[in-house]
N, C-alpha and C positions, 0 to 999 in steps of 0.2 A: 501386577499379578504372574507369576510366576505361571513355567508348560504344566509343572505336573497339577497345579489348581485347575489349571484351565480343563484340561481329559477328565479332571475329577467331576467339575463340572459340565461340562458335556458329555461326560457318560450321565451323572444324573439328572440332567438335562431330558436326555432321552429315554430311562427309565420311565420317568417322572411322566412325560407324555404319552409312552405304552399303556402305563398302569391308567393314566386318565381315562384314554380314548377306551382303555379295555370298562373301564369303570364306567363308560357315558353309552357306552355299546349295550353294556348290560341292561340301564337303567331303562333307556329308552326300550329295549327288547321288551324287559319285566314290565314296564309300562303300558306297552301296547298288549301283551298277552291278558293283562291283570283287564282291560277293554272288553278287548274280546271272549273273555272270560263271562265278564258281568253281561254284556250283550247276550251270551248263548244263555244266559241263567236267567235275562228279560224275557228273552224267546219262550223258553220252558214253562214261564210263570203264566206268561200269556197266552199259549197253548192250553195251560191247566185251567186257566179262567175261562178258555173259550170250551172246554168240551165240560167246566162244571155250568156255565150258564145254559148249553144244550141236553144238558142231562134236567137241568133245572125246566127248560121249556120242554122235552118229553115227556118227566112226571108229573106237569102242571104247579110245577111248584115254584114258578119263576115270582112270586112275591118274595120269596125266603132268599132271593139271592144277594140282597144287603149282609148275612148275617156270613154267607158266604164270601164275598170281598172282603170283608171285616177279619176273618179268619186268616186270608193269605194275609192281609196287612201288617200279621206279628209275626210272619216269617222275620229270621233274621233279615237283618240290612236294607228289608224293605221298610225306606220311609213312608212311602202313601202310594195307595192304591186307587187307581178309580175309573169306571166305564163310561163312554160318550154311547150314545144312541144318532145312526145319520139319520137324513132328511126320511127317508122310504121307511125304516123301522118305526120312526116317533108318527106318521101318518095314518100305518098300519094296527100299531100297538099303543099308541100314545107316547107322553114327555116321559114316561120313567120318575124314578128318585128325583129328588131335586142335586142330586152328587151326580149325576149321571147326564150332566149337559157341559157343553166345549167347554172349556177353561180356558184355554191362552191360544195361539197362533198355530201352534205347534201341532194342537189337536184339530185346529178346522184344518191346516196345510196336509192331513193323515187323512182325513175323511173327505177333502179333495181330490187327493191324489191316488189315495189307495197304499203309497208305500211308506215302509217305515220310519223315523227319525231317531235320533238320537241325540242328546247333546251330553257332553262331558263338562262339567264346572269344577277348576283344581283352583282352592282357596290355602292360605296360611295353614285354618284349624282342621281342614279335612278336603275327601274329595267326593264329588256327587254325580250322577250319571243318570239322566234321563231318557228312558223310550218310550215310545207311542207305537205300540204296532195293529195293525188293522185288522179287523174280521171281512174277509170277503166270502162272497156269496159263492157257493159251487154245488153243481148236481152230482159231483162226485165222492162226493166227502159221505160220511156213514155217520150221521143219519145224512138226507139229502137236503142242503140249505132249503134249495127254491119250492120245499114240499109243507116248509111252515112259514116260508115270506116269499110274496108274491111280489119277488125282483128277477131281475134277467141275471145271467150269468153273470158273475164277475163284479155284482153293485157289492158295494162297502156296505156293508150291514152297520159297521160302528168300531171302536177301537178299545182297548185298554190301554194306560197310562198308569207309568209308575217310575218312583223315585225311589235310586239307592243309593244307600251310603258305600262306598268303596273305600274308606280311610284307610281301613283297617288290612287290608289288601295294600295298600300303597307303605303302609308302616314296615309292613313284613317285605318291601320290596327295599323300602332303605334299612333298612337294621340287614340285610342279606350284603347292598352294596359296600354299606361300613363294615362287614368283615372282608368281602373284598379287598375295600381299602387298605384296612391294618395288614391284613397278608400281604401285598404287595409293599408296602411300608417296608417291610420287614424284608423282602426280598432285595428292595433298593439300596437299604441299609447294610445288609452280607456285602453285596454285588460291589459295592462302593468300596467296601472294605478290600477285600479281597483283591479289588482294581488297583488300589492304592499302594498295599502291599505289593504286589511282582512290577510296579512300573516303576515305583519312587525311585530306587537306584538308578533307572535309566532316564528318569529324565533328571536327576542332580548333574548323571555325566551331560548332559545337554543343557542344561543349561550352564554348567562349568564351561562349555567348549563356547559357549552364545557369549560370555563375557570374555572366553579369551580370544575371541575373533574382535568385539568391538573393541579391548584396550589395542588389540593389533591395528587395527585403523588409526588409533590416534600416535603411531609411533611405538606403544608399550609391548614387550613381548614377554616381560617376566609372569607371566600368571602362570599357574601349575595347577593340574586338575591334582584334585583328590577323590577318588574313589574307591570305595569295598567290591566292587565289581568284578566277578573271579571269572576265569577262561578267557575265551577271544577279546573280550571287552578286555581285562586289563593288559593285552598286548597291542589295543588300539590305544588306549590312556599313556604309555609308556611311551609309545612311538609319538605320541602328538607334543609329549613334554620333551621329548627330547628334542624334535624338530623347530618346535619354539624358543630353546636355550637358544641354539645354533643361531635361528631368527635375530635374536636383540642379541648375541655379539658380534652379526653385520651389520644391520641396520638398527640398530634400536638408537645412537646418537647420531645416526646422519642429520636427519631434520635439523635438530639444535644447532651441530658444526655451521651448514650452509647457510642457518640464519642468522651469523655472524658477521657473513657478507652481505647479503641481502635483506636487510631488515623491511619487516610489513609485508611480505610478500601475498602479494593478491591470488589465496587459491582458493577452489570454489568443491574441493577435495579434503577430506583431513587425511587418505591412504599416504601414509610414510613416502613410499616409493613412488606414486606420481609427485608429488610437493619435493622431493629430492631432485627429479626429472625437472619437473618447472622451474625451480629455482637457482639447479644448472644454469638451463637455457638464458635465464633471466639476467643471472649473474653474469653469464657470458656476452648479450646483448650489453649488458653497463659498461662492462669492460670495454668492450669496444668503443661504444660510445662519447667516454669520459678518453682512453686513446684519443679518439680523432678532436675533441674540442680540446685538446694540450697543445695543440698544434694552431689552432687555427689562430688566427690575425687582432682580431679584435672583439671587444663583447657582442658586438651586433651581430658578426658569424655564428658567436656561440647564442644566439638566443634565436639565431634562426634554423641551428640546429635543432633546439628544442621545440621549436614550429613544428619542424619535419618530425620529427619523431612525436608529438603528439599526435599531427594530422593522416601521416601516413601508418604507420606501427599500430596507433591504437584508433585509427580509420573514426576522428572524431571531426564532425566536416565546421560545425560554429563555434567558433571559440575568438579569444581577444586576451593577449600576453600586454602584462602592465609591471613596467620597475618603479617602485615604491619609494619615496627620499623618504626615509622615517623621520628626518632634523625639521624636515620643511612642512612634512603633511601632505606634497602632494605625489601625485604619480605621472608617468608619461606614458602612453598608448606606443609599443612596441610594434604591434602585431593584429590584428581585425580580420579574418579569414573573406567577409565582405559584408557589406552594408556600412550600418551604424553599431554603434556598442548600446548595448539595451538599460547599460548604466547610467543615470543620472549626471549630466558633464560637471554639476556640483562636485561631484567624489575627487575629479580631474585636481583641483584645488582644492580639495580638504579630505583628504584619505579618510579622517575619523567619521566620515557619511557614509563610508564602504563597511558593509556589517563584517565580512570577512580580515578587514586588514581592523579592522576596531577591538572583532572579539578575539581574533589571531585563532581562530576557529574554520574546518567546512560549515557555508552555506548551503545546502541543499533545498530546494522550492517545493520539496515534497512533504518535507517535515511541518509544514503550517503553509496554510495559505497566508499570500501576499508576505511573506517571512522578510524581505527585503524591501524597507519603503523606498529605495530609493532605483528599485528598477524600475523602467518606466514601459516594459509590457509583461502585465502582470498576466495575459495568456499565458507566457512563454515559460519552461520549464527548465531549469538550471542549476549549476552547482559552480562553487564560489570557492578556491582554495589558497589560502595566504602560507608562502615558505618561503624562512625568511635566512637572508644571506648572512647578512650581521648586523652589528649595531646600528647601522645607517640605511641599511639597503634592504628590500623585500622585493617577494615576485608574487603577483596576484594574477592568477589564472580563473577565466571565466568563461564556462564553458554553458550554450545553450544547444537545446531540442526540443522539438514539434510534442512529443507524446512523453508521458510519464514511461512509460514500457523502453524507450530506448535513454531516457536518463538516469533510467536505474541503471539500464547497463553499462553505462557509461561510469556511473558509481563503483562497478567492482572491478574498474580498472582506476580509482585516482589511489590507492595503496603502490601500485607498479607505477603509476608516471608521479608519484612522489620521489621512489627510489633513483629516477633519471635526473628530479632537480637535487635528489641530494650528491649523486655522483657532480653534477656539473657545481657543485657547489662553492667548494677549494679552487676552481679553476674561475669562478666568477670573481671570489674574492681577492684571486690578484689580478684580475684584469681591473676590478676598478682599484686598487692600488697602484698600478700601472694607468691609468687613466688620470687617479688625484695627482701624475708624477710628471705627465702629461700637461694635467691644467694647468700647476703654473708656470709652463711657456707659455700658454693662451692667454696669459694673466697680465695686465698694464702693471708695471713695478709701482709706479707712484701713486696710482687711487684702489688700486684691488680691481678694476673692471675687467673684463673682457678685453683682448685685443681683438687688433681686427684678423688678423691671422684665426682665431676663433670663430670669427663671423662666416668666415667664406668656408670651413670646415662644417659650421653647422647647418650650413644653409644648405651644402653639398650633403650631410647624413641624416637630415631631418626631415625639410623642408617637400620633399616628395611623397613622404607619410601624412605630412599635413595638410597637404592639400588634399589628397585621396580620400583625408577624413572630413573634410570640410570646414576644416578649422581656420578662422581671419587671424590678420594680425595686422597690424596696422605700424609704420615707420615713421619714429620721429627724428629727425635729420636736422642737429641743435648745432648751433657756432657760436662760440664767444664774442659781442659784437667789442670792434677797435682793439683784441687783446694783444697784438704785434707793437701797440703805444703802450700797452704795461709795459711789455716786451725795454723797448726802447725808455723808458720815462722810468721806469724804478727798479729794472734788472729781472732777472730770471727766479729769482727768487721765489720774488712777491706775484712772478705770472704761474710758477709752481702751486703758490698759497690759493690763489683762485680757479685753476683747475681742480685742485682737492675739493676745494668749496663746490663746485659744479658738481661731479660727483657723489659728494654727501648727498648737495639737493637735489640729485637723480632716483638716486637710493630711495631718498625716505617719503619720495611721490610717487613711485609706483612700488606691485604689487610684487611678490616672488617667485610668480609666474612669470613674472615680466624678466626682457633681461635690458640692462644698458651695456653699451660698450661703449672703449675708446678705440675711435675711429682712424683718429691720426692728430696731432698737434691737439686745436681746441674745437674740435670735431667730434663728437658724440653721435650715436644711434641709440635710439631706445624700441625695442622690440616688445611690443602690448601685444600680448595672447588673448585672441579673441572677444578685443570688445567691442562695441558698439562704435557708430561712426564719429554719435554725439559724444560718448566717454572717452575717446581718441584724446577730442578738441580738447574736452576739460581738463583731462591730464595735463596737456600742452599747456593749455593756461596756465594750470595751477604750479607748471614747473615756474613756466616764467617770469611768473609775478613773484612766486619762492625767492629765485634767484635774486630777483634784482633790490628784494625786501633786508638783502644781507647787504654787509659792510665788512671789508677787509681789513685788517689795521699793519698799515707799511711800517710806522716805526711807534711810538710811545706818543707822540702829538698829533699823528694824522691818520687817516683813514679811506679805503676808498669804495665804491660800490659799482658794479659792472651792471652791463644786460645782456642774453641774448636773444637772436632770433632762431626760429624753427620753423620747419618744413613738412609739413604732413601728409603722407598718402594711405595709401588702404588697400590688403587684397582677402579678397579678388576685386573687391567694385575698381581698382585703376589700372588693372594687370592683373596676371596668370602668374608670375614670376616672382620673388621677391628682389629679382636683381635688381627687377622693372620696376618696380614699386618702390629700392631704395634710391634708383636714380629718380624718379619723379619728386621724391623725398629733395631732394637734393637740389632741384629744379624747384621746389617749391620755396625750399629755404633761400638761393637765390632770391627768387623776385622778395622774399621779407627784406633781406640786407637791402635792395636797390630801390625799396619802397619807403623805406626810412628808420628799419630795423627796431627791433624792441619787439618783436609782434609776431603773433602765430599765423601763418599763410597754410591752408590746404589746397594741394595739386587741383586744378584742372584739365580739363583737356587741350585748351584753347592756352597753356604756358607750355603748352610740351615746344613748340615752334620758336615760342620766345627764348626757350629754354636753350634752345640748339647756338644762340649767339653769347653765351653766357661761358 
């Protein structure tokens, strides 16, 4: 609804309210006047009745009073009229005529109290007034009442009751009110017409100016005011149009140009000047961030920068950052602010169980109750976002808070957080490529398994976080029984075939999250990620049996089979350091070889002293 209509409606409501108040006041006053007039009329009739009865008594014709009362009843608007005697009069002069008895409680009340009673009854089809006026004995009247009645001064002698029809008075009042209403209605219509005529041009200017301001808040300064106002108003219109034209030339395209540098900027206001300031500020921060990470030596250092930005710039207290391998559908926890992740552990091994990874969309707990079925703390509020780096790698950011208001505040910053991920994307891709090149130097050329150098780097960079996150590892130290005899008897080519066969057996019996490493020569290490002790021993036994069941062709006429010995130790059950666990697994391996080979031996504490002798 435009302002012009609002003003007209307000003026109309005020005039209608004034007219209604006037009509109601007149109606109430008219009603009071009609009632008072009818009551005065009833008092006059009562006086006439009293004087008439007195005359009848003085002249000795009281037996003719019925005709007198009947004649009065025929007066206009009198529906009924009767008189009643008090006990004192009945005792002196008798009961009187049949219609001179007490008819109702009003008669009784008046005879008892000596006070006049009136009752107004208003109905849809008419209005009626009942009045009962007492006759009081007084020696001061002419003639003296006490000269005829044996009563004391002030005694109630009787009363006259009447019922008056005052419908005609009410109808006259209604017609008067209707005429007043019609007169007010005509006045309101004229007043609205005059008001509209004079304010319409100014309201048009006001609405046009309001439209111009609204568009300016969105960065559009192209709107012009078209008005036929004369005088000073026309000068104002011209100046405003000139001002907005200059603003369009200066600021009109500023926001769109800046948004090409910082996409999806998170801004709470649509004012282009405020937006320009905020975008420039964010653009500068993102540029500094990108320039910094380009000089960082590793992917882990880059991720640490992201963690710093999330925790310090956006002041997010509780979050976890994951790197997702989209090829294997697994992810690695890069950072967690404190405690344990609220994501179910199964999401580590199967990222399709992570809702944000599966849908490639933001997951906000306030959107729907228990939105993510793999959140282990359903009373927690959270936001999870996925950011694709390339076809093979993406990042998952999981943010949690205790209240819905806090998570909504964080959600306002998600688009800005994405700007930093976007700036980091090409640098991360570059680091991934460099890591792949480095990875080729960390693998064994014959088997394709990771080598000992990789194990050393992996432990240094990963195990500290693994221990902090309470992730278990089991170490399988594996050695081929009598392998030197194979090389001496059949040559190194056959030895290489057996080593390749063992590597294939290892890979086929462990999960993708587990890790097989060629430790050196015929020795291999397997790192089992988060297995139970029982499961680790089952996997070791399965590997031993699978390799024993294989046969390797030496030539077209001969083949051989080999066995392996395996030592098993666990982190953190056996030690708080992975290097100690590897040492204990090696001790268990020597026990297996010394006790007959082709078996799986789990490390026991009593083996430690024994292992010192090997």
